MIVEXZA-241231 format. One record per residue (C-alpha): x, y, z; residue number from 1. Coordinates in nm, 4 decimals, m for minus. Layout:
<atoms>
<atom><x>X</x><y>Y</y><z>Z</z><resi>NUM</resi></atom>
...
</atoms>
This chain:
<atoms>
<atom><x>5.4344</x><y>m9.6504</y><z>m11.3033</z><resi>1</resi></atom>
<atom><x>5.7104</x><y>m9.6942</y><z>m11.5879</z><resi>2</resi></atom>
<atom><x>5.5596</x><y>m9.7481</y><z>m11.9291</z><resi>3</resi></atom>
<atom><x>5.2235</x><y>m9.6595</y><z>m11.8264</z><resi>4</resi></atom>
<atom><x>4.9018</x><y>m9.8743</y><z>m11.7362</z><resi>5</resi></atom>
<atom><x>4.8574</x><y>m10.2098</y><z>m11.8004</z><resi>6</resi></atom>
<atom><x>4.5918</x><y>m10.2511</y><z>m12.0762</z><resi>7</resi></atom>
<atom><x>4.2674</x><y>m10.4397</y><z>m12.0046</z><resi>8</resi></atom>
<atom><x>4.2180</x><y>m10.6467</y><z>m12.3339</z><resi>9</resi></atom>
<atom><x>3.8424</x><y>m10.6623</y><z>m12.3978</z><resi>10</resi></atom>
<atom><x>3.9131</x><y>m10.8846</y><z>m12.7142</z><resi>11</resi></atom>
<atom><x>4.1071</x><y>m11.1549</y><z>m12.5350</z><resi>12</resi></atom>
<atom><x>3.8848</x><y>m11.1654</y><z>m12.2523</z><resi>13</resi></atom>
<atom><x>3.5683</x><y>m11.1806</y><z>m12.4541</z><resi>14</resi></atom>
<atom><x>3.7104</x><y>m11.4588</y><z>m12.6811</z><resi>15</resi></atom>
<atom><x>3.7869</x><y>m11.6691</y><z>m12.3450</z><resi>16</resi></atom>
<atom><x>3.4406</x><y>m11.6145</y><z>m12.2300</z><resi>17</resi></atom>
<atom><x>3.2850</x><y>m11.7192</y><z>m12.5646</z><resi>18</resi></atom>
<atom><x>3.4753</x><y>m12.0456</y><z>m12.5500</z><resi>19</resi></atom>
<atom><x>3.3605</x><y>m12.0938</y><z>m12.1991</z><resi>20</resi></atom>
<atom><x>2.9892</x><y>m12.0500</y><z>m12.3222</z><resi>21</resi></atom>
<atom><x>3.0476</x><y>m12.3221</y><z>m12.6061</z><resi>22</resi></atom>
<atom><x>2.9862</x><y>m12.5921</y><z>m12.3612</z><resi>23</resi></atom>
<atom><x>2.6399</x><y>m12.4834</y><z>m12.2516</z><resi>24</resi></atom>
<atom><x>2.5428</x><y>m12.3982</y><z>m12.6059</z><resi>25</resi></atom>
<atom><x>2.6369</x><y>m12.7572</y><z>m12.7025</z><resi>26</resi></atom>
<atom><x>2.4289</x><y>m12.9069</y><z>m12.3763</z><resi>27</resi></atom>
<atom><x>2.1396</x><y>m12.7142</y><z>m12.4905</z><resi>28</resi></atom>
<atom><x>2.1581</x><y>m12.8333</y><z>m12.8548</z><resi>29</resi></atom>
<atom><x>2.1508</x><y>m13.1922</y><z>m12.7293</z><resi>30</resi></atom>
<atom><x>1.8115</x><y>m13.1288</y><z>m12.5669</z><resi>31</resi></atom>
<atom><x>1.6998</x><y>m12.9880</y><z>m12.9147</z><resi>32</resi></atom>
<atom><x>1.7220</x><y>m12.6213</y><z>m12.7988</z><resi>33</resi></atom>
<atom><x>1.9309</x><y>m12.3822</y><z>m13.0249</z><resi>34</resi></atom>
<atom><x>1.9444</x><y>m12.0375</y><z>m12.8447</z><resi>35</resi></atom>
<atom><x>1.7896</x><y>m11.7781</y><z>m13.0898</z><resi>36</resi></atom>
<atom><x>1.8207</x><y>m11.4077</y><z>m13.1069</z><resi>37</resi></atom>
<atom><x>1.6259</x><y>m11.1591</y><z>m13.3422</z><resi>38</resi></atom>
<atom><x>1.7677</x><y>m10.8132</y><z>m13.3824</z><resi>39</resi></atom>
<atom><x>1.5427</x><y>m10.5339</y><z>m13.5372</z><resi>40</resi></atom>
<atom><x>1.7101</x><y>m10.2508</y><z>m13.7253</z><resi>41</resi></atom>
<atom><x>1.4887</x><y>m9.9559</y><z>m13.7959</z><resi>42</resi></atom>
<atom><x>1.6218</x><y>m9.7317</y><z>m14.0517</z><resi>43</resi></atom>
<atom><x>1.9790</x><y>m9.6795</y><z>m14.2023</z><resi>44</resi></atom>
<atom><x>2.1912</x><y>m9.5402</y><z>m13.9045</z><resi>45</resi></atom>
<atom><x>2.5532</x><y>m9.6368</y><z>m14.0257</z><resi>46</resi></atom>
<atom><x>2.6714</x><y>m9.7120</y><z>m13.6797</z><resi>47</resi></atom>
<atom><x>2.3695</x><y>m9.9315</y><z>m13.5906</z><resi>48</resi></atom>
<atom><x>2.4152</x><y>m10.1146</y><z>m13.9247</z><resi>49</resi></atom>
<atom><x>2.7838</x><y>m10.1955</y><z>m13.8200</z><resi>50</resi></atom>
<atom><x>2.6617</x><y>m10.3186</y><z>m13.4492</z><resi>51</resi></atom>
<atom><x>2.3766</x><y>m10.5364</y><z>m13.6042</z><resi>52</resi></atom>
<atom><x>2.6448</x><y>m10.6936</y><z>m13.8536</z><resi>53</resi></atom>
<atom><x>2.8742</x><y>m10.7523</y><z>m13.5741</z><resi>54</resi></atom>
<atom><x>2.6030</x><y>m10.9227</y><z>m13.3457</z><resi>55</resi></atom>
<atom><x>2.4932</x><y>m11.1455</y><z>m13.6280</z><resi>56</resi></atom>
<atom><x>2.8592</x><y>m11.2501</y><z>m13.6877</z><resi>57</resi></atom>
<atom><x>2.9039</x><y>m11.3199</y><z>m13.3299</z><resi>58</resi></atom>
<atom><x>2.5870</x><y>m11.5497</y><z>m13.3361</z><resi>59</resi></atom>
<atom><x>2.7221</x><y>m11.7568</y><z>m13.6192</z><resi>60</resi></atom>
<atom><x>3.0488</x><y>m11.7927</y><z>m13.4614</z><resi>61</resi></atom>
<atom><x>2.8929</x><y>m11.9085</y><z>m13.1326</z><resi>62</resi></atom>
<atom><x>2.6206</x><y>m12.1327</y><z>m13.3063</z><resi>63</resi></atom>
<atom><x>2.3382</x><y>m11.9422</y><z>m13.2162</z><resi>64</resi></atom>
<atom><x>2.0258</x><y>m11.9069</y><z>m13.4518</z><resi>65</resi></atom>
<atom><x>1.9737</x><y>m11.5604</y><z>m13.5316</z><resi>66</resi></atom>
<atom><x>1.7496</x><y>m11.3329</y><z>m13.7478</z><resi>67</resi></atom>
<atom><x>1.8250</x><y>m10.9758</y><z>m13.8520</z><resi>68</resi></atom>
<atom><x>1.5102</x><y>m10.7823</y><z>m13.9480</z><resi>69</resi></atom>
<atom><x>1.5785</x><y>m10.4701</y><z>m14.1169</z><resi>70</resi></atom>
<atom><x>1.2769</x><y>m10.2092</y><z>m14.1590</z><resi>71</resi></atom>
<atom><x>1.2663</x><y>m9.8814</y><z>m14.3497</z><resi>72</resi></atom>
<atom><x>1.2998</x><y>m9.5542</y><z>m14.1466</z><resi>73</resi></atom>
<atom><x>0.9406</x><y>m9.4680</y><z>m14.2042</z><resi>74</resi></atom>
<atom><x>0.8195</x><y>m9.7779</y><z>m14.0368</z><resi>75</resi></atom>
<atom><x>0.5320</x><y>m9.6937</y><z>m13.7952</z><resi>76</resi></atom>
<atom><x>0.5138</x><y>m9.7656</y><z>m13.4306</z><resi>77</resi></atom>
<atom><x>0.2037</x><y>m9.9959</y><z>m13.4853</z><resi>78</resi></atom>
<atom><x>0.4071</x><y>m10.1982</y><z>m13.7316</z><resi>79</resi></atom>
<atom><x>0.7015</x><y>m10.2431</y><z>m13.4891</z><resi>80</resi></atom>
<atom><x>0.4590</x><y>m10.3433</y><z>m13.2213</z><resi>81</resi></atom>
<atom><x>0.2960</x><y>m10.6165</y><z>m13.4238</z><resi>82</resi></atom>
<atom><x>0.6491</x><y>m10.7525</y><z>m13.5179</z><resi>83</resi></atom>
<atom><x>0.7510</x><y>m10.7552</y><z>m13.1574</z><resi>84</resi></atom>
<atom><x>0.4170</x><y>m10.9510</y><z>m13.0692</z><resi>85</resi></atom>
<atom><x>0.5006</x><y>m11.1836</y><z>m13.3438</z><resi>86</resi></atom>
<atom><x>0.8597</x><y>m11.2526</y><z>m13.2111</z><resi>87</resi></atom>
<atom><x>0.7267</x><y>m11.2826</y><z>m12.8484</z><resi>88</resi></atom>
<atom><x>0.5088</x><y>m11.5725</y><z>m12.9551</z><resi>89</resi></atom>
<atom><x>0.7934</x><y>m11.7364</y><z>m13.1877</z><resi>90</resi></atom>
<atom><x>0.9295</x><y>m12.0351</y><z>m13.0036</z><resi>91</resi></atom>
<atom><x>1.2613</x><y>m12.0222</y><z>m13.1996</z><resi>92</resi></atom>
<atom><x>1.3455</x><y>m11.6773</y><z>m13.0642</z><resi>93</resi></atom>
<atom><x>1.4739</x><y>m11.6677</y><z>m12.7027</z><resi>94</resi></atom>
<atom><x>1.5995</x><y>m11.2976</y><z>m12.7173</z><resi>95</resi></atom>
<atom><x>1.4867</x><y>m11.0005</y><z>m12.8833</z><resi>96</resi></atom>
<atom><x>1.6866</x><y>m10.6958</y><z>m12.9365</z><resi>97</resi></atom>
<atom><x>1.5777</x><y>m10.3393</y><z>m13.0714</z><resi>98</resi></atom>
<atom><x>1.8769</x><y>m10.1652</y><z>m13.2006</z><resi>99</resi></atom>
<atom><x>1.8810</x><y>m9.7991</y><z>m13.0685</z><resi>100</resi></atom>
<atom><x>1.8401</x><y>m9.5081</y><z>m13.1580</z><resi>101</resi></atom>
<atom><x>1.4869</x><y>m9.5626</y><z>m13.3145</z><resi>102</resi></atom>
<atom><x>1.3530</x><y>m9.2987</y><z>m13.5601</z><resi>103</resi></atom>
<atom><x>1.1679</x><y>m9.0184</y><z>m13.4012</z><resi>104</resi></atom>
<atom><x>0.8420</x><y>m9.1464</y><z>m13.5038</z><resi>105</resi></atom>
<atom><x>0.8522</x><y>m9.4460</y><z>m13.2643</z><resi>106</resi></atom>
<atom><x>0.8606</x><y>m9.4289</y><z>m12.8788</z><resi>107</resi></atom>
<atom><x>1.1564</x><y>m9.6167</y><z>m12.7761</z><resi>108</resi></atom>
<atom><x>1.0202</x><y>m9.6852</y><z>m12.4332</z><resi>109</resi></atom>
<atom><x>0.6935</x><y>m9.8149</y><z>m12.5584</z><resi>110</resi></atom>
<atom><x>0.8747</x><y>m10.0483</y><z>m12.8011</z><resi>111</resi></atom>
<atom><x>1.1051</x><y>m10.1991</y><z>m12.5232</z><resi>112</resi></atom>
<atom><x>0.8365</x><y>m10.2273</y><z>m12.3122</z><resi>113</resi></atom>
<atom><x>0.6394</x><y>m10.4532</y><z>m12.5505</z><resi>114</resi></atom>
<atom><x>0.9193</x><y>m10.7176</y><z>m12.5613</z><resi>115</resi></atom>
<atom><x>0.8440</x><y>m11.0086</y><z>m12.3292</z><resi>116</resi></atom>
<atom><x>1.0607</x><y>m10.9606</y><z>m12.0350</z><resi>117</resi></atom>
<atom><x>1.1655</x><y>m11.3163</y><z>m12.0716</z><resi>118</resi></atom>
<atom><x>1.3099</x><y>m11.2322</y><z>m12.4087</z><resi>119</resi></atom>
<atom><x>1.4490</x><y>m10.8981</y><z>m12.3191</z><resi>120</resi></atom>
<atom><x>1.8169</x><y>m10.9638</y><z>m12.3507</z><resi>121</resi></atom>
<atom><x>1.9168</x><y>m10.6161</y><z>m12.3619</z><resi>122</resi></atom>
<atom><x>1.7779</x><y>m10.5834</y><z>m11.9997</z><resi>123</resi></atom>
<atom><x>1.5956</x><y>m10.2426</y><z>m12.0581</z><resi>124</resi></atom>
<atom><x>1.2359</x><y>m10.3815</y><z>m11.9730</z><resi>125</resi></atom>
<atom><x>1.1151</x><y>m10.2489</y><z>m11.6182</z><resi>126</resi></atom>
<atom><x>1.0837</x><y>m10.6120</y><z>m11.4915</z><resi>127</resi></atom>
<atom><x>1.4612</x><y>m10.6778</y><z>m11.5797</z><resi>128</resi></atom>
<atom><x>1.5707</x><y>m10.3435</y><z>m11.4432</z><resi>129</resi></atom>
<atom><x>1.3812</x><y>m10.4182</y><z>m11.1062</z><resi>130</resi></atom>
<atom><x>1.5356</x><y>m10.7736</y><z>m11.0814</z><resi>131</resi></atom>
<atom><x>1.8716</x><y>m10.6463</y><z>m11.1639</z><resi>132</resi></atom>
<atom><x>1.8403</x><y>m10.3847</y><z>m10.8939</z><resi>133</resi></atom>
<atom><x>1.7398</x><y>m10.6275</y><z>m10.6306</z><resi>134</resi></atom>
<atom><x>2.0032</x><y>m10.9032</y><z>m10.7243</z><resi>135</resi></atom>
<atom><x>1.7474</x><y>m11.1424</y><z>m10.8645</z><resi>136</resi></atom>
<atom><x>1.9813</x><y>m11.3897</y><z>m11.1001</z><resi>137</resi></atom>
<atom><x>1.6836</x><y>m11.4482</y><z>m11.3234</z><resi>138</resi></atom>
<atom><x>1.6995</x><y>m11.0712</y><z>m11.4614</z><resi>139</resi></atom>
<atom><x>1.8791</x><y>m10.9827</y><z>m11.7544</z><resi>140</resi></atom>
<atom><x>2.1639</x><y>m10.7531</y><z>m11.7041</z><resi>141</resi></atom>
<atom><x>2.2397</x><y>m10.4937</y><z>m11.9649</z><resi>142</resi></atom>
<atom><x>2.5202</x><y>m10.6217</y><z>m12.1702</z><resi>143</resi></atom>
<atom><x>2.7691</x><y>m10.3169</y><z>m12.1475</z><resi>144</resi></atom>
<atom><x>2.7604</x><y>m10.2837</y><z>m11.7735</z><resi>145</resi></atom>
<atom><x>2.7542</x><y>m10.6572</y><z>m11.7449</z><resi>146</resi></atom>
<atom><x>3.0629</x><y>m10.6608</y><z>m11.9596</z><resi>147</resi></atom>
<atom><x>3.2455</x><y>m10.4014</y><z>m11.7497</z><resi>148</resi></atom>
<atom><x>3.1717</x><y>m10.6007</y><z>m11.4466</z><resi>149</resi></atom>
<atom><x>3.3291</x><y>m10.9043</y><z>m11.6075</z><resi>150</resi></atom>
<atom><x>3.6374</x><y>m10.7053</y><z>m11.7168</z><resi>151</resi></atom>
<atom><x>3.7060</x><y>m10.6261</y><z>m11.3618</z><resi>152</resi></atom>
<atom><x>3.6523</x><y>m10.9702</y><z>m11.2176</z><resi>153</resi></atom>
<atom><x>3.8579</x><y>m11.1327</y><z>m11.4815</z><resi>154</resi></atom>
<atom><x>4.1529</x><y>m10.8884</y><z>m11.4416</z><resi>155</resi></atom>
<atom><x>4.1650</x><y>m10.9547</y><z>m11.0707</z><resi>156</resi></atom>
<atom><x>4.0515</x><y>m10.5917</y><z>m10.9893</z><resi>157</resi></atom>
<atom><x>3.9157</x><y>m10.6012</y><z>m10.6127</z><resi>158</resi></atom>
<atom><x>3.5935</x><y>m10.4342</y><z>m10.6132</z><resi>159</resi></atom>
<atom><x>3.4864</x><y>m10.5233</y><z>m10.2538</z><resi>160</resi></atom>
<atom><x>3.5258</x><y>m10.2048</y><z>m10.0527</z><resi>161</resi></atom>
<atom><x>3.6781</x><y>m10.0032</y><z>m10.3285</z><resi>162</resi></atom>
<atom><x>3.5371</x><y>m9.6658</y><z>m10.4248</z><resi>163</resi></atom>
<atom><x>3.3999</x><y>m9.6778</y><z>m10.7661</z><resi>164</resi></atom>
<atom><x>3.3039</x><y>m9.3610</y><z>m10.9419</z><resi>165</resi></atom>
<atom><x>3.0563</x><y>m9.3858</y><z>m11.2302</z><resi>166</resi></atom>
<atom><x>3.0726</x><y>m9.0916</y><z>m11.4678</z><resi>167</resi></atom>
<atom><x>2.7255</x><y>m9.1170</y><z>m11.6519</z><resi>168</resi></atom>
<atom><x>2.3794</x><y>m9.1898</y><z>m11.5352</z><resi>169</resi></atom>
<atom><x>2.2054</x><y>m9.3329</y><z>m11.8583</z><resi>170</resi></atom>
<atom><x>1.9702</x><y>m9.6133</y><z>m11.8393</z><resi>171</resi></atom>
<atom><x>2.1730</x><y>m9.8162</y><z>m12.0594</z><resi>172</resi></atom>
<atom><x>2.5150</x><y>m9.8018</y><z>m11.8682</z><resi>173</resi></atom>
<atom><x>2.5327</x><y>m9.5811</y><z>m11.5746</z><resi>174</resi></atom>
<atom><x>2.2398</x><y>m9.6673</y><z>m11.3588</z><resi>175</resi></atom>
<atom><x>2.2677</x><y>m10.0493</y><z>m11.4190</z><resi>176</resi></atom>
<atom><x>2.6454</x><y>m10.0153</y><z>m11.3555</z><resi>177</resi></atom>
<atom><x>2.5624</x><y>m9.8868</y><z>m11.0117</z><resi>178</resi></atom>
<atom><x>2.3332</x><y>m10.1684</y><z>m10.9413</z><resi>179</resi></atom>
<atom><x>2.5807</x><y>m10.4311</y><z>m11.0460</z><resi>180</resi></atom>
<atom><x>2.8640</x><y>m10.2600</y><z>m10.8502</z><resi>181</resi></atom>
<atom><x>2.6518</x><y>m10.2524</y><z>m10.5186</z><resi>182</resi></atom>
<atom><x>2.5395</x><y>m10.6154</y><z>m10.5168</z><resi>183</resi></atom>
<atom><x>2.6986</x><y>m10.8694</y><z>m10.2748</z><resi>184</resi></atom>
<atom><x>2.9218</x><y>m11.0916</y><z>m10.4804</z><resi>185</resi></atom>
<atom><x>3.2029</x><y>m11.1183</y><z>m10.7308</z><resi>186</resi></atom>
<atom><x>3.2627</x><y>m10.7760</y><z>m10.8946</z><resi>187</resi></atom>
<atom><x>3.0307</x><y>m10.6083</y><z>m10.6363</z><resi>188</resi></atom>
<atom><x>3.0331</x><y>m10.4759</y><z>m10.2814</z><resi>189</resi></atom>
<atom><x>3.1955</x><y>m10.1561</y><z>m10.4102</z><resi>190</resi></atom>
<atom><x>3.1183</x><y>m9.7961</y><z>m10.2403</z><resi>191</resi></atom>
<atom><x>2.9699</x><y>m9.6179</y><z>m10.5440</z><resi>192</resi></atom>
<atom><x>2.9628</x><y>m9.2646</y><z>m10.6194</z><resi>193</resi></atom>
<atom><x>2.7695</x><y>m9.1340</y><z>m10.9334</z><resi>194</resi></atom>
<atom><x>2.8504</x><y>m8.8164</y><z>m11.1421</z><resi>195</resi></atom>
<atom><x>2.6960</x><y>m8.6747</y><z>m11.4568</z><resi>196</resi></atom>
<atom><x>2.6765</x><y>m8.3715</y><z>m11.6690</z><resi>197</resi></atom>
<atom><x>2.5096</x><y>m8.1680</y><z>m11.3779</z><resi>198</resi></atom>
<atom><x>2.7914</x><y>m8.2581</y><z>m11.1307</z><resi>199</resi></atom>
<atom><x>2.9684</x><y>m7.9611</y><z>m11.0182</z><resi>200</resi></atom>
<atom><x>3.3551</x><y>m7.9802</y><z>m10.9895</z><resi>201</resi></atom>
<atom><x>3.3451</x><y>m8.3521</y><z>m11.1181</z><resi>202</resi></atom>
<atom><x>3.7239</x><y>m8.3800</y><z>m11.0955</z><resi>203</resi></atom>
<atom><x>3.7085</x><y>m8.3899</y><z>m10.7276</z><resi>204</resi></atom>
<atom><x>3.4953</x><y>m8.7146</y><z>m10.7535</z><resi>205</resi></atom>
<atom><x>3.6970</x><y>m8.8731</y><z>m11.0294</z><resi>206</resi></atom>
<atom><x>4.0127</x><y>m8.8011</y><z>m10.8324</z><resi>207</resi></atom>
<atom><x>3.8923</x><y>m9.0316</y><z>m10.5494</z><resi>208</resi></atom>
<atom><x>3.8113</x><y>m9.3145</y><z>m10.7503</z><resi>209</resi></atom>
<atom><x>3.9815</x><y>m9.6634</y><z>m10.7067</z><resi>210</resi></atom>
<atom><x>3.7769</x><y>m9.7683</y><z>m11.0160</z><resi>211</resi></atom>
<atom><x>3.6594</x><y>m9.5115</y><z>m11.2522</z><resi>212</resi></atom>
<atom><x>3.4172</x><y>m9.6155</y><z>m11.5149</z><resi>213</resi></atom>
<atom><x>3.3360</x><y>m9.3341</y><z>m11.7637</z><resi>214</resi></atom>
<atom><x>3.0225</x><y>m9.3249</y><z>m11.9709</z><resi>215</resi></atom>
<atom><x>2.9394</x><y>m8.9720</y><z>m12.0265</z><resi>216</resi></atom>
<atom><x>2.9374</x><y>m8.9689</y><z>m12.4116</z><resi>217</resi></atom>
<atom><x>3.1761</x><y>m8.6809</y><z>m12.4594</z><resi>218</resi></atom>
<atom><x>3.5158</x><y>m8.7349</y><z>m12.6498</z><resi>219</resi></atom>
<atom><x>3.8038</x><y>m8.7615</y><z>m12.4138</z><resi>220</resi></atom>
<atom><x>3.6159</x><y>m8.5751</y><z>m12.1389</z><resi>221</resi></atom>
<atom><x>3.8356</x><y>m8.7162</y><z>m11.8484</z><resi>222</resi></atom>
<atom><x>4.1769</x><y>m8.6068</y><z>m11.8707</z><resi>223</resi></atom>
<atom><x>4.4967</x><y>m8.7387</y><z>m11.6940</z><resi>224</resi></atom>
<atom><x>4.4960</x><y>m8.4896</y><z>m11.4016</z><resi>225</resi></atom>
<atom><x>4.1126</x><y>m8.6203</y><z>m11.3198</z><resi>226</resi></atom>
<atom><x>4.2419</x><y>m8.9841</y><z>m11.2428</z><resi>227</resi></atom>
<atom><x>4.3922</x><y>m9.0905</y><z>m10.9124</z><resi>228</resi></atom>
<atom><x>4.7305</x><y>m9.2404</y><z>m10.9533</z><resi>229</resi></atom>
<atom><x>4.6940</x><y>m9.6152</y><z>m10.9570</z><resi>230</resi></atom>
<atom><x>4.3245</x><y>m9.6369</y><z>m11.0412</z><resi>231</resi></atom>
<atom><x>4.1729</x><y>m9.8604</y><z>m11.2734</z><resi>232</resi></atom>
<atom><x>3.9997</x><y>m9.6947</y><z>m11.5710</z><resi>233</resi></atom>
<atom><x>3.7122</x><y>m9.8330</y><z>m11.7697</z><resi>234</resi></atom>
<atom><x>3.6348</x><y>m9.6223</y><z>m12.0911</z><resi>235</resi></atom>
<atom><x>3.2824</x><y>m9.7083</y><z>m12.2057</z><resi>236</resi></atom>
<atom><x>3.2762</x><y>m9.4283</y><z>m12.4653</z><resi>237</resi></atom>
<atom><x>3.2984</x><y>m9.4527</y><z>m12.8402</z><resi>238</resi></atom>
<atom><x>3.3195</x><y>m9.1378</y><z>m13.0188</z><resi>239</resi></atom>
<atom><x>3.4042</x><y>m9.0448</y><z>m13.3804</z><resi>240</resi></atom>
<atom><x>3.6115</x><y>m8.7343</y><z>m13.3913</z><resi>241</resi></atom>
<atom><x>3.7414</x><y>m8.5851</y><z>m13.7371</z><resi>242</resi></atom>
<atom><x>4.0939</x><y>m8.6641</y><z>m13.8482</z><resi>243</resi></atom>
<atom><x>4.2017</x><y>m8.5709</y><z>m14.2007</z><resi>244</resi></atom>
<atom><x>4.4946</x><y>m8.8043</y><z>m14.1506</z><resi>245</resi></atom>
<atom><x>4.3031</x><y>m9.0875</y><z>m14.1547</z><resi>246</resi></atom>
<atom><x>4.1769</x><y>m9.2704</y><z>m14.4750</z><resi>247</resi></atom>
<atom><x>3.8044</x><y>m9.2590</y><z>m14.3512</z><resi>248</resi></atom>
<atom><x>3.8446</x><y>m8.8988</y><z>m14.2213</z><resi>249</resi></atom>
<atom><x>3.7792</x><y>m8.9775</y><z>m13.8644</z><resi>250</resi></atom>
<atom><x>3.9074</x><y>m9.1839</y><z>m13.5555</z><resi>251</resi></atom>
<atom><x>3.7546</x><y>m9.3457</y><z>m13.2853</z><resi>252</resi></atom>
<atom><x>3.8283</x><y>m9.2206</y><z>m12.9320</z><resi>253</resi></atom>
<atom><x>3.6712</x><y>m9.2830</y><z>m12.5993</z><resi>254</resi></atom>
<atom><x>3.5319</x><y>m9.0648</y><z>m12.3152</z><resi>255</resi></atom>
<atom><x>3.8820</x><y>m9.0619</y><z>m12.1649</z><resi>256</resi></atom>
<atom><x>4.2017</x><y>m8.9094</y><z>m12.3068</z><resi>257</resi></atom>
<atom><x>4.3756</x><y>m9.2391</y><z>m12.3283</z><resi>258</resi></atom>
<atom><x>4.7381</x><y>m9.1153</y><z>m12.3667</z><resi>259</resi></atom>
<atom><x>4.7322</x><y>m8.8974</y><z>m12.0601</z><resi>260</resi></atom>
<atom><x>4.5374</x><y>m9.1295</y><z>m11.8338</z><resi>261</resi></atom>
<atom><x>4.7377</x><y>m9.4352</y><z>m11.9056</z><resi>262</resi></atom>
<atom><x>5.0350</x><y>m9.2434</y><z>m11.7466</z><resi>263</resi></atom>
<atom><x>4.8399</x><y>m9.2181</y><z>m11.4218</z><resi>264</resi></atom>
<atom><x>4.6424</x><y>m9.5214</y><z>m11.4000</z><resi>265</resi></atom>
<atom><x>4.7122</x><y>m9.8722</y><z>m11.2937</z><resi>266</resi></atom>
<atom><x>4.5199</x><y>m10.0421</y><z>m11.5665</z><resi>267</resi></atom>
<atom><x>4.2850</x><y>m9.9189</y><z>m11.8460</z><resi>268</resi></atom>
<atom><x>4.0641</x><y>m10.0135</y><z>m12.1303</z><resi>269</resi></atom>
<atom><x>4.1752</x><y>m9.8998</y><z>m12.4740</z><resi>270</resi></atom>
<atom><x>3.9131</x><y>m9.7749</y><z>m12.7305</z><resi>271</resi></atom>
<atom><x>3.8403</x><y>m9.9812</y><z>m12.9522</z><resi>272</resi></atom>
<atom><x>3.9163</x><y>m10.3108</y><z>m12.8195</z><resi>273</resi></atom>
<atom><x>3.8085</x><y>m10.2602</y><z>m12.4495</z><resi>274</resi></atom>
<atom><x>3.4472</x><y>m10.2514</y><z>m12.3491</z><resi>275</resi></atom>
<atom><x>3.2976</x><y>m10.3084</y><z>m12.7113</z><resi>276</resi></atom>
<atom><x>3.3923</x><y>m10.6668</y><z>m12.7436</z><resi>277</resi></atom>
<atom><x>3.2486</x><y>m10.7439</y><z>m12.4072</z><resi>278</resi></atom>
<atom><x>2.9119</x><y>m10.5983</y><z>m12.4727</z><resi>279</resi></atom>
<atom><x>2.8536</x><y>m10.8439</y><z>m12.7589</z><resi>280</resi></atom>
<atom><x>3.0028</x><y>m11.1374</y><z>m12.5485</z><resi>281</resi></atom>
<atom><x>2.7663</x><y>m11.0601</y><z>m12.2793</z><resi>282</resi></atom>
<atom><x>2.4474</x><y>m11.0396</y><z>m12.5243</z><resi>283</resi></atom>
<atom><x>2.5542</x><y>m11.4159</y><z>m12.6376</z><resi>284</resi></atom>
<atom><x>2.5582</x><y>m11.4842</y><z>m12.2483</z><resi>285</resi></atom>
<atom><x>2.2131</x><y>m11.3229</y><z>m12.2108</z><resi>286</resi></atom>
<atom><x>2.0492</x><y>m11.5071</y><z>m12.5010</z><resi>287</resi></atom>
<atom><x>2.1859</x><y>m11.8362</y><z>m12.3758</z><resi>288</resi></atom>
<atom><x>2.0404</x><y>m11.7498</y><z>m12.0322</z><resi>289</resi></atom>
<atom><x>1.7197</x><y>m11.6762</y><z>m12.1883</z><resi>290</resi></atom>
<atom><x>1.7164</x><y>m12.0254</y><z>m12.3668</z><resi>291</resi></atom>
<atom><x>1.7972</x><y>m12.1915</y><z>m12.0336</z><resi>292</resi></atom>
<atom><x>1.5315</x><y>m12.0225</y><z>m11.8566</z><resi>293</resi></atom>
<atom><x>1.2654</x><y>m12.0941</y><z>m12.1125</z><resi>294</resi></atom>
<atom><x>1.3700</x><y>m12.4674</y><z>m12.1113</z><resi>295</resi></atom>
<atom><x>1.3571</x><y>m12.4758</y><z>m11.7151</z><resi>296</resi></atom>
<atom><x>1.0795</x><y>m12.2152</y><z>m11.6242</z><resi>297</resi></atom>
</atoms>
């Protein structure tokens, strides 16, 4: 393809979707319901601080109520559990998000499982994982794979009957991505192959993908020769790599070697500006969904 792949712009698609969401937020406010999100940050992880700030800014712009609760890194698991119980009982809060990673002293699974499933807008509680797996629309879809699915739908990528290869099997992206791609409906009905760090000859699978979704957490892991000509490539990864030519001393790259892959693919997401903006957009959607479901149990 002359000039390389078409860029899939997550910023533009996310902005369009947030504008669409404004009508539902306004309708809820007429019923005296303001969707509310609580974000908990434990410790001082720099990347987490950036993400939490971005989530708060997105809530402000959308007109959602939000609270950011910052706790010191030596917070005990018992203290975090008590906070979650208070938020579970707070009628102003419809969605609760615990920013990961948590300090090693706290068991992440125990913390995530303590969130009321009806407020679990990250979609990590086993009840929501199960609902998403069976296609129950009341379940909360994890924001990143939900955002990837919306990118595919809104750029006109046909998933029905397509061979989608997901590289990565995390509970945050890979596994729920498979569940969404398999479902009967828009952005679903794909034939799905899952690859991961233990897959042998991984390039044999990636080269078969009509839709290649990469979330393995390794900088520029997928090279151009691993991509099928004409494929759609969705790069979920965000990695810092040293770059002394940059003022901050690093640059952000995805899990795909972008300059190579874009010469082969039909369409590709950039990093940054691809999947990232969609993740925050879908978190807003999930918070509004939670408020709607609380209002209409």
